[in-house]
C-alpha positions in Angstrom: -32.5 -69.4 -25.3 -35.3 -69.5 -22.4 -37.4 -66.5 -22.8 -39.1 -65.0 -19.5 -42.1 -62.8 -19.7 -43.4 -60.1 -17.3 -46.8 -58.7 -17.8 -48.4 -55.9 -16.0 -51.8 -54.6 -16.2 -53.7 -51.5 -14.5 -53.5 -53.0 -10.9 -50.7 -50.9 -9.3 -47.4 -53.0 -9.6 -48.6 -56.6 -9.6 -46.6 -58.2 -12.3 -46.9 -61.7 -13.6 -43.5 -63.4 -14.6 -43.6 -66.5 -16.8 -41.0 -68.8 -17.7 -42.3 -71.6 -19.8 -45.1 -73.2 -17.6 -44.1 -71.6 -14.5 -45.5 -68.4 -12.9 -44.3 -66.0 -10.1 -45.9 -62.6 -9.1 -43.7 -59.7 -8.7 -45.2 -56.6 -6.7 -44.1 -53.8 -4.5 -45.0 -53.4 -0.9 -47.7 -51.2 0.4 -48.5 -48.4 0.0 -47.1 -48.7 -3.7 -48.0 -52.0 -4.5 -50.3 -54.6 -3.1 -47.6 -56.6 -1.8 -48.8 -59.9 -3.4 -45.1 -61.1 -4.4 -41.4 -60.3 -3.8 -39.9 -56.9 -5.4 -37.6 -57.0 -8.2 -34.3 -56.8 -5.8 -35.5 -59.5 -3.7 -36.3 -61.7 -6.9 -32.9 -61.1 -8.2 -31.4 -62.2 -4.7 -33.5 -65.4 -5.0 -32.1 -66.1 -8.4 -28.5 -65.9 -6.9 -29.2 -67.8 -3.8 -30.9 -70.4 -5.6 -28.0 -70.8 -8.1 -25.6 -70.8 -5.4 -27.5 -73.6 -3.3 -27.9 -75.7 -6.5 -24.3 -75.5 -7.5 -23.0 -76.5 -4.2 -25.5 -79.2 -3.8 -24.4 -80.4 -7.3 -21.0 -80.3 -6.5 -21.3 -82.1 -3.2 -23.5 -84.9 -4.7 -20.9 -85.4 -7.5 -18.2 -85.7 -4.7 -20.6 -88.1 -2.7 -19.9 -85.7 0.0 -22.2 -86.0 3.0 -23.7 -82.4 2.6 -27.1 -82.2 4.4 -28.6 -79.0 3.6 -27.3 -75.5 2.3 -28.6 -72.1 3.6 -27.9 -68.9 1.5 -28.9 -65.8 3.1 -28.4 -62.5 0.9 -29.0 -59.0 1.2 -28.0 -55.9 -1.0 -27.6 -52.2 -0.6 -26.7 -49.4 -2.6 -23.8 -47.4 -1.6 -21.8 -44.1 -2.8 -18.9 -45.5 -5.0 -16.7 -43.3 -3.1 -17.6 -45.0 0.0 -16.5 -48.2 -1.4 -13.4 -49.9 -0.5 -12.1 -52.0 -3.1 -14.6 -50.9 -5.8 -13.7 -50.1 -9.7 -16.6 -47.5 -10.1 -15.5 -44.0 -8.9 -18.6 -42.3 -9.6 -22.3 -43.0 -8.8 -23.7 -46.0 -6.9 -22.3 -49.4 -6.5 -24.7 -52.2 -5.6 -23.3 -54.3 -2.9 -24.8 -57.9 -2.3 -23.6 -59.7 0.8 -24.0 -63.5 0.5 -23.7 -65.7 3.7 -23.5 -69.5 3.1 -24.3 -72.2 5.8 -23.4 -75.8 5.0 -24.8 -78.5 7.4 -23.6 -81.9 7.2 -20.6 -84.2 8.1 -18.0 -82.4 6.4 -14.2 -81.9 7.0 -12.5 -78.5 6.9 -11.1 -78.9 3.3 -14.5 -79.8 2.1 -16.0 -77.0 3.6 -13.5 -74.7 2.3 -14.1 -76.1 -1.5 -17.5 -75.8 -1.3 -17.3 -72.2 0.0 -15.1 -71.6 -3.4 -17.8 -73.2 -5.3 -20.4 -70.8 -4.1 -18.7 -67.9 -6.2 -18.8 -70.3 -9.2 -22.5 -70.5 -10.0 -23.7 -69.2 -13.3 -25.8 -66.4 -12.1 -23.0 -65.2 -9.4 -20.4 -65.2 -12.6 -23.1 -63.4 -14.7 -23.5 -60.7 -12.1 -19.8 -60.2 -11.3 -19.1 -59.7 -15.2 -20.1 -56.9 -17.5 -23.6 -57.2 -18.7 -25.1 -55.4 -21.7 -28.8 -55.1 -21.9 -30.5 -54.4 -25.3 -34.0 -53.0 -25.7 -36.2 -53.2 -28.6 -40.0 -53.0 -29.4 -42.0 -56.2 -29.7 
């Protein structure tokens, strides 16, 4: 299993995220942080968006479909569970992620419909839709 490391020092909320040889900066916007990187929820949405786009691309390539590009636009909001239609939770809050997918290329209606189905089958999408357990231990 690949490990990801998040390290923060004394400089407000600037956090260095490392995954192997790759690094990304996470931060909070002003006035709390220094706005040197995306905030944690934006990073979560970026993870989902990149997975959706890559999964669609892989599927279209395998089928040799004429998909030029994929654009995924994501946003999230936290709402009271009582205000959420079709939600299992009845107490507290529910995070709702809005995912919009734009497919460009010479695709027929059946291909477009299939690629929109594939948009929900990326591994990160599946992870977020299933139960998640997080275990915390000291290093």
